[in-house]
C-alpha positions in Angstrom: 8.7 -22.1 -1.3 6.2 -20.0 -2.0 3.1 -20.4 -4.2 2.8 -18.4 -7.6 2.8 -15.0 -7.1 0.4 -13.3 -9.6 0.1 -9.4 -10.0 -2.3 -7.7 -12.7 -2.1 -4.3 -13.2 -5.0 -1.9 -14.5 -4.0 1.3 -15.9 -6.9 4.1 -15.5 -4.2 6.8 -16.3 -1.6 6.6 -18.9 1.0 8.4 -16.7 1.6 4.9 -14.9 2.3 3.2 -17.8 5.3 5.6 -18.3 6.2 5.3 -14.7 6.7 1.8 -15.0 4.0 0.6 -12.4 3.7 -2.8 -13.6 7.6 -3.4 -12.8 7.1 -1.5 -9.5 4.2 -3.7 -8.6 5.3 -6.8 -9.3 8.6 -6.3 -7.4 6.8 -5.0 -4.4 3.9 -7.3 -4.1 6.3 -10.4 -4.6 9.0 -8.9 -2.2 5.9 -8.7 0.4 4.5 -12.0 -0.2 8.0 -13.6 -0.3 8.6 -12.4 3.3 6.0 -14.4 4.4 6.4 -17.4 2.5 3.3 -16.6 0.6 2.0 -17.0 -2.9 -1.3 -15.4 -4.1 -3.1 -12.9 -6.9 -3.2 -9.2 -6.3 -4.7 -6.6 -8.6 -3.3 -3.0 -8.8 -5.0 -0.3 -10.1 -2.9 2.6 -11.2 -5.3 6.1 -11.4 -5.5 9.6 -10.5 -6.2 11.7 -7.8 -9.8 12.1 -8.8 -10.5 8.3 -8.8 -9.0 7.4 -5.4 -10.8 10.5 -4.1 -14.0 9.0 -5.4 -12.8 5.5 -3.6 -12.0 6.7 -0.7 -15.1 8.6 -0.4 -17.1 5.6 -1.2 -15.1 3.0 0.7 -13.6 5.1 3.6 -16.3 8.5 3.9 -13.4 10.6 3.3 -14.1 12.4 0.2 -10.2 13.1 -0.6 -7.2 11.8 -2.5 -5.0 9.6 -0.8 -1.9 7.8 -2.0 -3.2 4.4 -1.7 -6.0 2.0 -1.0 -6.4 -1.5 -0.3 -9.2 -4.2 -0.5 -8.4 -7.6 1.2 -10.4 -10.7 -0.3 -11.1 -12.0 2.9 -12.1 -10.3 6.4 -9.1 -10.6 8.7 -9.6 -11.9 12.0 -8.8 -9.5 15.3 -5.6 -10.3 16.8 -4.2 -8.8 20.0 -2.3 -5.2 19.6 0.9 -6.0 18.4 0.5 -9.9 17.5 1.1 -11.1 14.1 -1.9 -11.4 11.8 -3.6 -14.5 11.0 -2.3 -14.9 7.5 -5.1 -15.5 4.7 -4.5 -19.1 2.7 -6.6 -17.5 -0.2 -5.1 -17.2 -3.7 -6.6 -14.6 -4.6 -5.4 -11.5 -2.0 -7.0 -8.5 -2.9 -7.0 -4.9 -4.8 -5.1 -2.2 -4.5 -5.3 1.4 -6.1 -2.6 3.9 -6.2 -2.8 7.4 -6.9 -0.4 9.4 -9.5 0.0 12.5 -8.2 -0.1 12.2 -4.7 2.4 9.8 -4.9 4.8 12.0 -7.3 3.9 14.7 -4.6 4.8 13.2 -1.2 8.0 11.8 -3.0 9.1 15.1 -3.8 8.1 16.7 -0.6 9.8 13.9 1.5 13.0 14.2 -0.9 12.6 10.2 -2.2 13.3 8.7 -5.3 9.4 8.3 -6.7 10.2 4.9 -7.4 11.4 3.8 -3.9 7.9 5.8 -2.4 5.7 3.9 -5.0 7.6 0.5 -4.0 6.9 1.2 -0.3 3.3 2.2 -0.8 2.8 -1.2 -2.7 4.5 -3.4 0.1 2.4 -1.1 2.5 -0.8 -1.8 0.9 0.2 -5.6 0.7 0.5 -5.8 4.0 -2.8 -4.6 4.5 -3.9 -7.4 2.3 -2.1 -10.0 4.6 -4.4 -8.3 7.3 -1.7 -5.9 8.9 -3.2 -2.7 10.5 -2.0 0.5 12.3 -5.0 1.4 14.3 -2.8 1.3 17.6 0.7 1.9 18.6 1.8 -2.0 18.7 0.1 -2.8 15.2 2.1 0.2 13.9 4.8 -0.9 15.1 4.9 -4.2 14.1 3.7 -3.1 10.4 6.6 -0.5 10.1 9.1 -3.3 11.4 7.6 -5.4 8.7 7.7 -2.9 5.6 11.6 -1.8 6.6 12.8 -5.5 6.4 10.9 -6.0 3.4 12.3 -2.8 1.7 15.7 -3.5 3.0 15.8 -6.8 0.9 14.6 -4.1 -1.8 17.9 -1.5 -1.1 15.3 1.0 -0.1 16.2 3.0 2.7 13.9 3.3 5.7 11.1 5.4 4.7 10.5 6.4 8.4 13.9 7.5 9.2 14.0 11.3 9.2 16.4 12.6 6.3 19.1 15.2 7.7 18.2 18.4 6.0 
């Protein structure tokens, strides 16, 4: 049985309140942690594109908006490509920021329900907190397979499958 899961939401953009970010984050983070039989604390900040662009510039040197960013509380050890990362044993797992405009425009462009896309991005970011990455093909395949399994458990369709148009 995993330890307690705590998701603290910080709403910087009121549109996230109306979008139900607190419930979406609690569901997505919990699903990702339970998949790994883990508990822990995660902070999710709902912001706008301007704020995430500033964060992206500060932390990644990329001065543009992105959908989601994550900051693990612990430095993860390098692992062999495609191998399972060593999961943290810390209670405080890290922080996530998610951008309102980018999430909505991506969901619309991809023809996906907004709530499903938000939950997918939060699962993705939580996996980054756990040490997953997608810097090479084997790691990307492992991360995507894990995302698919978690999302399937939430009745969310495979986000990587192309829709027939």
